[in-house]
C-alpha distance (Angstrom), angle and dihedral (degrees) to the residues before:
residue distance angle dihedral
M1 . . .
K2 3.76 . .
V3 3.74 112.5 .
S4 3.80 119.0 -168.2
L5 3.79 128.5 -173.4
Y6 3.82 120.3 -156.4
R7 3.77 137.4 176.1
A8 3.86 134.6 -155.0
S9 3.81 139.8 171.5
L10 3.75 112.3 -133.9
H11 3.84 127.5 -159.1
Y12 3.81 141.0 -163.0
P13 3.78 107.3 -146.0
H14 3.75 95.8 -165.2
L15 3.87 102.0 30.9
Q16 3.82 131.9 67.4
L17 3.77 115.3 -156.0
H18 3.80 110.9 -140.4
T19 3.82 127.6 155.8
A20 3.81 132.8 160.4
S21 3.74 91.6 -108.6
S22 3.83 101.5 40.3
G23 3.78 103.7 33.9
S24 3.76 116.8 -152.5
I25 3.89 114.9 -19.1
G26 3.77 118.0 -156.5
A27 3.79 99.8 -173.7
L28 3.77 142.3 -1.8
E29 3.80 111.6 -115.1
E30 3.76 107.2 -150.6
L31 3.81 133.6 -176.5
Y32 3.78 120.2 -153.7
L33 3.75 129.8 -160.5
Q34 3.72 122.5 -160.8
L35 3.78 121.8 -168.3
D36 3.77 117.7 -164.7
D37 3.78 121.1 -175.8
G38 3.86 92.9 177.8
R39 3.71 94.7 -94.7
F40 3.77 109.6 37.8
Q41 3.78 131.3 30.3
G42 3.80 129.2 -148.5
L43 3.81 123.6 -158.1
G44 3.82 130.7 -155.9
E45 3.75 131.2 179.0
V46 3.84 138.2 -172.4
R47 3.74 135.5 172.4
V48 3.82 113.7 -129.0
N49 3.83 103.5 -173.0
I50 3.76 94.7 81.5
A51 3.87 102.4 101.0
Y52 3.75 85.8 133.2
L53 3.77 88.4 69.2
N54 3.80 105.6 34.0
G55 3.87 105.7 14.2
Y56 3.73 93.1 -121.1
Q57 3.86 113.9 127.6
A58 3.88 115.2 -139.2
A59 3.80 94.1 -111.0
L60 3.75 92.1 51.6
V61 3.79 92.8 52.8
Q62 3.84 93.3 45.7
D63 3.91 90.4 51.4
N64 3.83 89.5 48.4
V65 3.81 90.2 50.6
V66 3.83 92.3 52.4
K67 3.78 91.2 46.2
A68 3.83 92.2 50.5
L69 3.81 92.6 46.1
R70 3.79 89.6 53.7
Q71 3.78 93.9 48.6
L72 3.78 101.3 47.0
D73 3.76 115.7 93.1
W74 3.85 100.1 -126.1
H75 3.91 91.0 -169.7
Q76 3.88 87.0 74.4
P77 3.83 120.7 94.6
P78 3.90 112.5 -93.4
D79 3.82 91.9 -113.4
R80 3.77 91.8 55.6
L81 3.78 91.0 46.2
L82 3.89 88.1 55.1
A83 3.84 89.6 52.7
T84 3.78 89.7 49.3
L85 3.75 92.3 48.3
H86 3.81 95.2 52.5
Q87 3.79 99.1 39.1
A88 3.79 116.5 130.0
G89 3.70 118.7 -91.5
S90 3.85 94.9 26.8
T91 3.75 116.6 155.8
V92 3.86 89.9 -149.8
L93 3.84 109.8 120.0
P94 3.77 117.2 -120.9
P95 3.87 94.9 -112.5
T96 3.80 88.6 50.5
R97 3.76 90.5 50.9
M98 3.73 89.8 48.9
L99 3.76 93.3 52.9
I100 3.81 93.6 49.7
D101 3.87 96.5 37.8
I102 3.85 92.0 55.4
A103 3.80 93.1 49.5
L104 3.78 91.4 49.9
H105 3.81 94.3 48.0
D106 3.84 88.4 48.7
L107 3.79 91.2 50.3
I108 3.80 93.8 46.5
A109 3.82 93.7 47.9
R110 3.85 91.7 47.4
R111 3.80 89.3 51.6
Q112 3.76 88.4 54.0
G113 3.77 95.0 42.8
V114 3.81 94.6 -122.5
S115 3.81 137.5 109.2
V116 3.76 117.7 -96.0
A117 3.91 86.8 -115.2
A118 3.77 89.4 58.8
L119 3.77 90.8 45.9
L120 3.83 86.8 54.8
G121 3.84 93.2 51.8
A122 3.84 103.1 -94.2
T123 3.75 110.3 171.5
S124 3.78 96.5 -150.2
L125 3.82 107.5 63.2
S126 3.84 102.3 166.3
A127 3.84 95.8 88.3
V128 3.76 139.6 -1.2
G129 3.78 109.0 -128.8
H130 3.86 138.4 124.0
S131 3.73 140.3 -178.0
T132 3.81 115.2 -103.0
N133 3.77 139.0 -171.0
Q134 3.81 123.2 -129.8
T135 3.83 122.5 -134.8
L136 3.80 124.0 -132.9
F137 3.74 105.9 -146.2
W138 3.77 124.7 -157.3
S139 3.82 112.9 -66.8
P140 3.81 137.2 128.6
L141 3.78 110.9 -61.5
P142 3.86 97.6 -109.5
Q143 3.75 88.8 50.7
M144 3.81 92.6 48.8
L145 3.75 91.5 49.6
S146 3.78 90.9 49.0
Q147 3.87 91.3 51.5
A148 3.80 89.8 47.4
T149 3.82 90.5 52.3
D150 3.85 90.5 50.8
Y151 3.83 90.6 52.4
V152 3.79 93.1 46.3
E153 3.84 90.9 49.8
R154 3.73 88.8 51.1
G155 3.81 89.9 56.4
F156 3.89 97.5 -100.9
T157 3.77 102.9 131.8
R158 3.83 98.4 161.7
L159 3.85 106.7 84.9
K160 3.75 130.5 178.0
V161 3.79 121.4 -162.6
R162 3.78 122.6 -149.8
L163 3.85 111.6 -133.3
G164 3.82 137.0 -178.6
V165 3.86 99.9 62.2
A166 3.86 93.4 102.2
S167 3.80 133.0 10.3
F168 3.81 122.8 -43.4
A169 3.79 88.5 -116.8
E170 3.77 87.4 62.1
D171 3.82 91.5 46.7
E172 3.81 91.1 54.2
R173 3.74 90.6 46.3
R174 3.81 90.7 55.6
I175 3.87 92.8 47.6
A176 3.79 90.6 47.5
A177 3.82 92.2 51.1
L178 3.81 89.8 52.5
R179 3.79 92.7 51.1
Q180 3.78 91.0 46.2
R181 3.77 94.0 50.8
F182 3.85 100.0 41.0
G183 3.82 103.0 21.2
H184 3.71 111.5 -164.2
H185 3.78 94.1 -32.0
I186 3.79 84.6 101.4
S187 3.83 134.3 55.3
L188 3.79 104.6 -129.4
S189 3.78 128.0 -159.4
A190 3.76 136.5 160.4
D191 3.81 141.5 -146.9
A192 3.84 121.7 -149.9
N193 3.78 93.2 -176.8
G194 3.81 90.0 -140.2
Q195 3.84 94.1 -63.7
W196 3.80 99.0 131.0
S197 3.75 122.9 84.3
S198 3.81 118.5 -125.4
A199 3.84 89.4 -113.0
E200 3.87 93.8 58.0
A201 3.89 100.3 32.7
L202 3.85 97.6 84.0
S203 3.77 92.8 49.1
N204 3.78 92.0 48.2
L205 3.82 91.1 48.1
R206 3.77 91.8 51.3
R207 3.80 91.7 52.2
L208 3.79 89.7 50.0
G209 3.75 92.8 48.5
R210 3.90 89.8 86.6
Y211 3.70 91.4 64.1
E212 3.87 95.0 61.8
L213 3.77 98.2 -130.5
S214 3.78 117.5 -168.9
Y215 3.76 87.9 -135.9
L216 3.78 144.6 -30.0
E217 3.73 117.8 -128.8
Q218 3.81 125.1 -139.6
P219 3.80 101.3 -25.1
I220 3.84 94.7 177.8
A221 3.87 131.0 35.1
D222 3.79 121.8 -88.9
S223 3.73 89.5 -114.8
Q224 3.90 85.2 68.4
A225 3.82 94.8 45.1
A226 3.85 91.9 125.4
A227 3.75 88.0 72.0
Y228 3.83 93.7 59.2
P229 3.86 99.5 86.3
A230 3.82 93.0 56.2
L231 3.80 93.3 40.4
A232 3.87 90.9 51.3
R233 3.80 90.9 53.1
L234 3.78 93.5 54.5
S235 3.84 100.7 34.0
P236 3.86 117.9 105.7
V237 3.80 86.9 -155.6
P238 3.84 120.9 69.4
L239 3.81 110.8 -112.3
M240 3.75 128.4 -136.2
L241 3.82 126.6 -168.9
D242 3.82 122.0 -141.4
E243 3.76 111.8 151.7
S244 3.81 87.2 31.6
M245 3.89 90.6 53.7
S246 3.78 101.4 68.2
N247 3.81 107.5 117.7
T248 3.73 146.1 13.0
E249 3.87 90.6 -82.9
D250 3.77 90.1 58.1
L251 3.81 90.3 46.6
E252 3.83 90.3 55.4
R253 3.79 92.1 52.7
I254 3.89 91.3 50.6
L255 3.79 91.3 47.0
A256 3.86 89.0 50.8
E257 3.81 90.8 58.1
E258 3.83 88.2 62.6
G259 3.81 96.9 -140.3
K260 3.78 104.2 -31.8
L261 3.88 90.6 108.9
M262 3.79 126.8 42.9
A263 3.86 121.7 -148.7
H264 3.77 131.8 -132.3
L265 3.79 108.1 -147.8
K266 3.86 119.0 -158.4
L267 3.74 126.8 179.1
V268 3.73 93.1 -137.9
K269 3.83 91.6 56.6
M270 3.83 97.1 42.2
G271 3.83 95.0 41.1
G272 3.83 104.9 -110.0
I273 3.73 143.4 -39.1
A274 3.74 99.5 -48.1
P275 3.74 100.6 54.4
T276 3.83 92.0 40.7
L277 3.79 92.0 53.6
A278 3.80 90.8 47.4
A279 3.78 91.3 53.8
A280 3.82 92.0 46.5
R281 3.75 91.2 51.6
R282 3.82 92.3 51.5
L283 3.88 90.2 49.6
S284 3.77 90.3 48.4
A285 3.82 92.5 48.9
A286 3.86 88.0 51.7
G287 3.90 92.3 47.5
I288 3.78 92.8 -117.4
S289 3.79 119.1 146.8
F290 3.77 118.2 -123.9
M291 3.79 143.9 170.6
V292 3.78 127.5 -132.4
G293 3.74 105.1 -146.9
Q294 3.73 145.5 151.9
M295 3.79 146.0 -154.4
N296 3.83 120.0 -97.4
E297 3.76 96.3 -77.3
G298 3.81 140.6 139.4
A299 3.75 132.2 -75.5
A300 3.76 100.7 -86.7
A301 3.90 94.2 54.2
T302 3.81 89.7 41.5
A303 3.86 89.8 49.8
A304 3.84 88.8 51.7
A305 3.85 91.7 52.8
L306 3.86 88.4 45.2
Q307 3.80 91.9 53.8
V308 3.83 90.1 50.2
A309 3.86 89.7 49.1
C310 3.80 90.6 52.4
A311 3.83 90.5 52.8
A312 3.87 97.0 38.6
R313 3.81 99.6 42.9
P314 3.82 96.3 -149.3
A315 3.75 124.1 -165.0
Y316 3.89 87.9 -122.4
A317 3.80 133.8 24.1
E318 3.76 129.7 -165.0
L319 3.81 107.1 -168.4
Y320 3.84 103.0 140.9
G321 3.81 94.5 113.3
A322 3.81 100.4 110.3
D323 3.86 96.1 38.1
G324 3.78 109.2 123.5
L325 3.78 101.7 3.6
A326 3.82 112.0 152.6
D327 3.76 102.9 -162.7
D328 3.81 108.2 31.1
P329 3.82 112.7 146.3
V330 3.81 88.7 -151.0
S331 3.79 121.3 75.9
G332 3.80 136.5 -179.5
L333 3.85 105.5 81.3
C334 3.80 120.6 114.9
Y335 3.82 126.5 -163.8
H336 3.85 111.5 -158.9
Q337 3.81 138.7 144.4
G338 3.83 94.8 -7.5
L339 3.78 93.1 -47.9
V340 3.77 137.5 103.3
S341 3.79 117.0 -154.2
C342 3.76 137.6 170.2
Q343 3.88 134.4 -147.0
P344 3.78 115.1 -68.4
T345 3.81 93.3 -115.0
S346 3.79 134.8 109.0
G347 3.76 124.2 -74.3
L348 3.82 119.8 11.0
G349 3.77 92.6 -15.0
V350 3.87 93.8 -122.8
A351 3.84 136.1 102.4
F352 3.83 126.5 -132.9
S353 3.82 123.2 -143.9
P354 3.80 104.6 -158.8
A355 3.86 92.5 -170.3
R356 3.83 88.5 67.5
A357 3.83 92.7 58.8
E358 3.80 135.4 57.3
L359 3.71 117.5 -105.1
L360 3.76 110.4 -132.3
Q361 3.79 105.0 175.4
E362 3.83 142.8 -21.2
F363 3.73 128.1 -144.8
I364 3.81 118.0 -167.3
Q365 3.85 121.2 -170.2
């Protein structure tokens, strides 16, 4: 097995990423893992400049990736490598596991001549596509409304507004402006990124109740997560947890609330396709709504989340991450009429151009 690690910086020429938790983001720093068995190739991707979400600095993640790639026995079958990767007590960081897990799933699916979604048990095998929301990042109100109009004209009628950068009065003004412009032609939700205090959260939620939001994501910080059950029982807006849905312990707490809280599942938090799908199936069995989502990231990582969404059939999906990137070394995703889809081929349904990325290291076993 030839194992190659690459890196690339990706940019949106017409979009500025800015949230209350991340601040302004200039580029997406991505790692790519290519597995080549001499006949088939598997591809993985993970974004590493997301310390604001997981606390791991990019250099730490890259070092952890290199260490894991050296330690794994690449002579083993891919399914056995997956089991080793996700075994209890592993010191492999979740973003590292995501990178390797995606590449292994892609390789296994390509060997079998099926999509990753089909490999995961998706019932519809004719095409891999799913609806997605679009996020309105922090920007001046006229610019935000212009961006929203562009999304709606492209067929994306599920919009999520980032809150918490300025005052709550400004947040409400922006949500009111969206409702006034689009009425109920759009499904509107919001994400506070944990910026509200537990004391002000209920008052804010009650004020937002008039706008008929589909959900509000992470109103208070994860450090105050104990307040969520009581807040959910009183809130007129359905609540979804993101930063407070990062591991199996968080999953158990959401399951214990029996549907009062929704979950936002991301591969980078859970550690890849396998644990994310396992969490989704537990939530589905319990009748709890969830979203399969992602960070802003490139086409390979987005395709992996898309494949999971096609298999898990979530109530919501957030798969906009690769939309509008100018220098992505991965191609094959299409955004059209509110949907994201990939090529009807085996594996992730995308193609990698190594010449458009920087080769960091090769491991040949």
